[in-house]
N, C-alpha and C positions, 0 to 999 in steps of 0.2 A: 468451380472451387467447393471445397469441403471444410467444414470446422470439426475439430476434434481435440480432445484432450491427452496430450502425451507428455511423459516426463513432468508431471505435475503442473502443465500450464496448457491454455488454450492455444491451438495453433490452427493456422489457416494453410491448408494445402491445395496446391495448384500444378498445373503441367507447365513446365517452361517451354520456352520457344523450340528448344532441342527435343522435347516430347518427354523429358524426365520428370519424375515427381518430386517437387521441392515443398518445403514447408517455412513457414515464418512464425514466430509469436503474434498471436492476434493482436497484442497491445502496440505492435509496430506498424499496425495497418489501421485504415479507416473502417475496418470491419468490427472493430471492438466498439461495445457499447460506451457511451460518453459516461464518465463517472459522475454520479449526481452531486457529489461534493464540488467538482470542478465547475459545474454549472451554477450551482447557488453562490459559491463563493466568489465567482466572477473575477478572479485574480485579486482579491481582498485579503486572502489567508495564506501564510506560509505553511500552515500545518493542518492535516486532516484530523477529524475527531479521533478516528482510531488509533492513529499516532500518539495523540495526546493522551488517551487513556492507556495505552501501552507503557508511555513513559511514567505516568502516574504510578501505575502497578510496579514499575520497577523501582521507583523512588520508595515507596512504601515497603516494598521487599527488602529494600537495603537497610531500612531503619533510618534513613537520612531524614525522612518527613516527620518522624516521631517528635512530640513535644519535648521529651527529656533530652534529646539530643541538640535541641535549639538552645541558644542563649537565654531566651526567657524561660524555657523549661528548666534550666539550671539554676536560675536566680530565684525561682519559687520554692 
C-alpha cells in the first residue's frame, strides 16, 4: 500500500486481487489520521472551528454583521 497526493487529495494506492493498481481517497479508509477535532468534540459539536471561522468571515464580508445593518445600529 502506498500513500500519495493526487488531484489535490491524499489517496491510498493498492494492488487489487486482479493485480491492477487501484486508489481510494485516504479519507475513505482507516489509513487517514483521526481528525483532532473529532476526538476532542467526542460527538458534542455539530461544527468544526475552521468552518465557524469561515462562516464568520463570509458574514463579515457580506456586511450583514455590521452594526449599521442591524436594527439596534439603525436606531442609534
